[in-house]
N, C-alpha and C positions, 0 to 999 in steps of 0.2 A: 625493449627494442622488439620491434615487428618483425616476425618470421616471413621469409619469403612465401611460404605456402598460404600463410595467413592473408598476405597481401593479395594473393590471386583469388582467394575466396571471397574477400571484400570486393574486388572488381567484377565478381560473377553474380553477386546480389542484384544490382540493378538490372542486369540482362534477364536474370530468371523472373524478376517482377514484372519487367515488360510483356514477356512471354506469356505469363499468367494472366495479366490483363487482357492481352490481345486474343488469348483463347476464350475469355470470357466473354469479350464483346461479340466474337464469331458466332458463339453458341446461343447467345440470346436471341430472342425472336422479337422485331419490332413491332408495336402494336398494331402499325398500319395493316399488318397481314391478317388481323382478324376478318374472316370472310364466312359467309354462309352462301351454299350454292346448289343449284339444280341444273338440270340440262338447259333451261332457258333463262334462268333468274339469277343474278348475282347480286349478293348484298356485301357492302363493305362498310367498315366504320373508318371514320377519319377525324384527326384532332382538329377542332374548330378554329385554332389558330391558323392553319392553313387557307380559310377563307375569311376575307376582312369583312363581308357583310354578315356572316353568321357570328364571327367572333365577339361582335358587339352585342349579342342577344344571350340573355340567360336561359340555358338549357334547363329542361326539367327532365333530367335523364338520373336513372332508368324510370321509364314511364310505364305506369301499370295499364294495361289494355287488354282485353279479351279479343278472341277470335270474331265474334259477331260484330263488336264495334269497329273492330280493322276492316272488315268486309265492308261495313255500310260506308266507311271512309274512303275504301278505294273505289267503291261505286258512285261515289259523290264528286269525283274529280272529272270534269268535263273541259273540252276544248273547241274552238271553232276555228274553220279555215277563213283567212280574211280576203282571199282573191276568188271565193265563190260564194254565191247567196245560198246559205246551208244553214240548218240547224246544228245547235251544239251536240258533240259526239263524245260518249265516254272515252277517256283516255285509255283505260285498260280493258281488255275484253275478256270473255267468259273462260277462255282457255287459259289465259294468263292467272286468273283470279285465286284458284287453289293454292299453287305454289307461292304467289306473292302475300297472300293473306296469312300464310302459317310463317313465312320467313320475316315478313316486317314485324308480325306481332312479337315473334321471338327476339328480333333484333331491338325493339323498343324497350322491351321488358329487361334487357340484359345491356342496354348502352351504357357506358360511362358518362359521368356529369360533363366532362368537356369534350365529347365526341358526338358528331352528328353522324346520320346513315346517309349513304348512298346506294342507289339501286340501278341496274342494267338489265333490261329485258330483251331478249331477241324474238321478233315477229316476222310474220311474212312480208310487211311492208318495209321492215328495217328495224333498227334497235330504239328503244325508248329509254331515255336515261334521264335520272334526276335526284334530288336530295330530300330528305324527310328528317323532321326533328320536332320535338315537343316543347312548347313554352308557354307558361302562364294557362295552362289547362287547355291549350290549342294545338293543333297540328299544322306544320308548316309544310307545304307541297312546293318545291320549287323544280320544274320540268325543264331540262336543257335540250332535249331532243324528244322528238314524237315521230315515230315510225320513219325514222331516218333523217327527218327534217330537223336542223339544229335552229334554236332561237338565239338571237345575238341582240345586245342592247347597244351597240354601236350607233352613235347619232347619225352617221351616213346609211346606215343599213335599216333604220326604223321603218321608212316606207316599202321596204323590200321583205318585211316579215310576211310568211305564209299562214302563221296561225298565233292565236293566243289563248290562255286559259279563261273559261267561262264559269265564274262564280255561281254557285248555286244558292238556294235560300240559306241564309246566316254566314255565308261565306263573304271574304272581301279579299280584293288585292292586297299585297303586302306594300306598304308605302315607305319611299325613301325619302329622306329630308336631306338636301344639300343646300342649294340657295332656296328652293322651294319644293312643296310637297309633289311627289310623283309617284303615280301607280306603277307598279311593277309587273307587266302583264304576263309573265310567266312563273309567277309567284303567288299562291293564295294562302290564305289563313283560315283553318275550318275549325269550328267548334266541336267539342266532343258531346254528342247527344247520348247520355246514359240515363237519364231520368225515365222510367216507364211511363206511359199515358196513364193520366189519372182515370180511375174506373167512374162510370156513370151511375149516380145515386139512383137506387131504385125508388120507384114511386109507392109510397106507403099510405097516402091519404086519398081522398077523393080527388080526382083531377079537377082543377078550375077551368072554367071556359077559357080558351084562349083569347087573349087582348087582341084588338083590332090592330093590324099591322100600322106601323108608322110610315106617312110617306116618304118614298124613296128620294134620297138627296141626289143631286146631279152627280154622276159617277166620274171619279178622276181617271185620267189616262191609265190603263193597264200596261203592265210589262209587256203584253202581248203585243199591244198598240205602238209601245216605245221601241221594240224589237223591229216591228214592221217598219216604221219611220227610219230606223237606223239601216236596214237593209235597202230600202227605197234610195236612201243617199248612196250608198256604195253603188247601185246601179246607175245613179245619174252621173257619178264620177267616171265610171267606165264608159259612158256613152260620150260624156264631154271629152275624154281623152282619146275617143275614136277607137278604143279597144274592141267595141262592139258596134254593129250598125243600128239603124232604126228599128228595123224588122226584129232583130234579136231582143233590142231593149224593150219593144212593146211585148214580145212574147214572154219574156222573163217578169216583166211587170205585171201581166195579167195572171201568171201563176202565182206570184206572191199574193196578190190580191185575192185569188180563189183559195189560196191555203190558209189566209188569216181571217176570211169572211164566210 
């Protein structure tokens, strides 16, 4: 026969168990709170499952990278204004470089396999925000905001974009496949350049007379010429939409030709 006091103790066990579990849940620190921070730079880790695009990518984390390589990566990220006829500019400036280099190097080396990195940088022109992660030996840079100007991929807003990233040598836009391949203009994939340049072999024998130069082939259009053609196209559209008058069109056209020739 069960005693009355024993029944009371039996009823208390579930209550005590719930209190214990609740206390454990309250004292545990969610992984989302992992953060590196200075006065102007904030780095956070996020579970890739919260982002559908990144969730489908195999992350290479933790990723071993040194400070010099990280600095070269930061300096290689450029963007261009779409509303202006201008040269590509670096996304990150010299003032931001020391903190960003140190924190991103540490973040990549300590990132968990299922986490990507987000960064937020305070600047005079506004905040710059983006994401960074490694996959297949390459770094993915996805910029969501530059100097306070946000990037949106809404179909209705594509003609209103103020900027896009400008891939440099070896870099490329990330391509998204839905019905057809489409470049994502705020997302670049950048190779890691770690191999030092090969040393030149010293000449140990009597040098031969230089061979006669081969006749030069007809040059293909250079990247510089292609860039000029693109900017002239933008200028023509501005005139066609009557956003600039004929005098302003001629002035800018002459400035472009003087710049590239």
